N, C-alpha and C positions, 0 to 999 in steps of 0.2 A: 504494499500500499504506499503510495507517495503522499508524504505529509507536507502541509503548508502552514504558514501563518497567514491569517487575514488581518489586515490593518484598516481600521475604519475610524474616521474622525467624527466627533459628535459635539453638539453645542453645549452639552451639560453632562454631568456625572449621571444624573437621573436617566437621560436618554440612553447613554452607554450601558447602564445596568439593565434597562428594559430590553434592549436589543440582545445583550449577553444572555439574560435569562430565557428569552424566547428561543435563541439558538441552542442553548443547553437543553431546554425541555424537549426540543425537536430532535435532539441528538445529532445536530449538525456540527457542533463543536464539542470538544472534550474538556476544554479549559478556557477561561477568559482572564485577561489581565486588563485593568483599567487604570490609566494614569493621566494626570494633567499635563498639558503641553501649551507652549506659547507658539501660536501659528502666525505666519506672515504670508500673504498671498495676494495676487492680483484679483480684483473683483470689480467689474463694471468700470474699468479704466482707472482704478485707484488701488494703491497698496493698502491692504487692510491688516491690522494686528488684532488678534483676538485670543482669548483663553479658550481652549477646547479640551476635550477629553478623548484620548485614544483608546479604542478597544482593540486589543490584540488577542485574537482567537487562535486556538490550535486545533487543526482538523486534517482531514484527508482531501486531496485534490478533487476527488470525484464528487464531493459535496459542494464545491464552489459555485456551480450554476444555481443550485437551490438556495444557497446562502445569499447570493446576489438578489434573487427574486424576493426572498423574505425581507431583506433589509430595505430594498427599494419600496416595498409596500408600506413601511412604517416610518422610514427615516424622514425627519423634518426638513433636511436640506434639499434644495432644488436640484443640486448636482452633488450627491454624496460621494465621498472618496471610499471606494470599496476595492481594495488592492490585495492580491495574493503575493506571498513571498515564499520561495522554495525553502524547505527546512530539512535538515538531516539530524534528527534526534538520536541520542545514544540508544543502544539496542533495548535496554530495559524500559526506558521512557517510551520508545516507539511501540513496544508491546502493550504497555499500559494504555497509551493513546488509542491504539487500534481497538482495544477491548472496550473502551468507553463509547466508541462510536458505533458499536454493534447495536442494531435494532432488536428489541426483544421479540 
Protein backbone atom coordinates (compact mmCIF):
# COMPACT_ATOMS: atom_id res chain seq x y z
CA UNK A 1 0.00 0.00 0.00
CA UNK A 2 1.42 3.41 -0.97
CA UNK A 3 1.12 5.87 1.88
CA UNK A 4 0.79 9.63 1.64
CA UNK A 5 0.38 12.70 3.77
CA UNK A 6 -2.50 15.00 2.95
CA UNK A 7 -1.92 18.69 3.60
CA UNK A 8 -4.98 20.92 4.00
CA UNK A 9 -5.04 24.55 5.12
CA UNK A 10 -8.03 25.72 7.16
CA UNK A 11 -9.32 29.07 8.44
CA UNK A 12 -9.63 27.86 12.05
CA UNK A 13 -8.78 25.03 14.40
CA UNK A 14 -12.50 24.25 14.62
CA UNK A 15 -12.75 23.68 10.86
CA UNK A 16 -9.56 21.59 10.82
CA UNK A 17 -10.89 19.38 13.65
CA UNK A 18 -14.27 19.00 11.95
CA UNK A 19 -12.61 17.81 8.73
CA UNK A 20 -10.19 15.53 10.61
CA UNK A 21 -12.98 13.86 12.60
CA UNK A 22 -15.06 13.33 9.46
CA UNK A 23 -12.12 11.74 7.62
CA UNK A 24 -11.26 9.57 10.64
CA UNK A 25 -14.86 8.39 11.07
CA UNK A 26 -14.99 7.40 7.39
CA UNK A 27 -11.62 5.61 7.78
CA UNK A 28 -10.13 7.73 5.00
CA UNK A 29 -7.21 8.72 7.25
CA UNK A 30 -5.55 6.85 10.11
CA UNK A 31 -4.20 9.86 11.97
CA UNK A 32 -4.41 13.66 11.90
CA UNK A 33 -2.11 16.40 13.16
CA UNK A 34 -3.37 19.97 13.42
CA UNK A 35 -1.05 22.90 13.92
CA UNK A 36 -1.17 26.71 13.56
CA UNK A 37 0.68 28.37 10.68
CA UNK A 38 1.27 31.90 9.45
CA UNK A 39 0.34 31.96 5.76
CA UNK A 40 1.23 34.52 3.11
CA UNK A 41 -0.24 34.26 -0.38
CA UNK A 42 -1.59 36.16 -3.35
CA UNK A 43 -5.37 36.65 -3.36
CA UNK A 44 -7.27 38.93 -5.73
CA UNK A 45 -4.16 40.91 -6.67
CA UNK A 46 -2.91 41.46 -3.11
CA UNK A 47 -0.53 39.72 -0.76
CA UNK A 48 -2.54 38.43 2.19
CA UNK A 49 -1.17 37.39 5.59
CA UNK A 50 -3.36 35.19 7.77
CA UNK A 51 -3.23 32.76 10.64
CA UNK A 52 -4.43 29.37 9.42
CA UNK A 53 -4.45 25.82 10.73
CA UNK A 54 -2.88 22.97 8.81
CA UNK A 55 -4.39 19.52 8.90
CA UNK A 56 -1.80 16.86 8.11
CA UNK A 57 -3.46 13.50 7.58
CA UNK A 58 -1.81 10.11 7.16
CA UNK A 59 -3.44 7.74 4.71
CA UNK A 60 -3.09 5.54 1.63
CA UNK A 61 -2.88 7.00 -1.86
CA UNK A 62 -5.93 5.02 -3.01
CA UNK A 63 -8.14 7.10 -0.68
CA UNK A 64 -7.02 10.49 -2.04
CA UNK A 65 -9.85 10.89 -4.61
CA UNK A 66 -12.48 10.24 -1.91
CA UNK A 67 -10.68 12.56 0.52
CA UNK A 68 -10.73 15.39 -2.02
CA UNK A 69 -14.47 14.89 -2.64
CA UNK A 70 -15.30 14.87 1.07
CA UNK A 71 -13.23 17.96 1.85
CA UNK A 72 -14.54 19.97 -1.11
CA UNK A 73 -18.10 19.27 0.06
CA UNK A 74 -17.59 20.94 3.47
CA UNK A 75 -14.51 23.20 3.28
CA UNK A 76 -15.36 26.91 3.64
CA UNK A 77 -12.62 28.15 1.28
CA UNK A 78 -13.56 28.93 -2.31
CA UNK A 79 -10.30 27.28 -3.44
CA UNK A 80 -9.13 24.91 -0.67
CA UNK A 81 -5.56 23.64 -0.60
CA UNK A 82 -5.83 19.84 -0.69
CA UNK A 83 -2.40 18.41 -1.45
CA UNK A 84 -0.87 14.95 -1.22
CA UNK A 85 2.76 14.31 -0.36
CA UNK A 86 4.51 10.96 -0.82
CA UNK A 87 5.45 9.26 2.45
CA UNK A 88 7.73 6.36 3.32
CA UNK A 89 6.94 5.40 6.92
CA UNK A 90 9.01 2.90 8.86
CA UNK A 91 7.82 -0.69 8.61
CA UNK A 92 6.05 -0.92 11.99
CA UNK A 93 4.26 2.41 11.50
CA UNK A 94 3.32 1.42 7.96
CA UNK A 95 1.73 -1.79 9.27
CA UNK A 96 -0.21 0.13 11.93
CA UNK A 97 -1.30 2.76 9.39
CA UNK A 98 -2.58 0.14 6.95
CA UNK A 99 -4.46 -1.62 9.75
CA UNK A 100 -6.29 1.56 10.76
CA UNK A 101 -7.49 2.17 7.22
CA UNK A 102 -9.11 -1.24 6.83
CA UNK A 103 -12.87 -1.01 6.51
CA UNK A 104 -14.80 -3.29 8.93
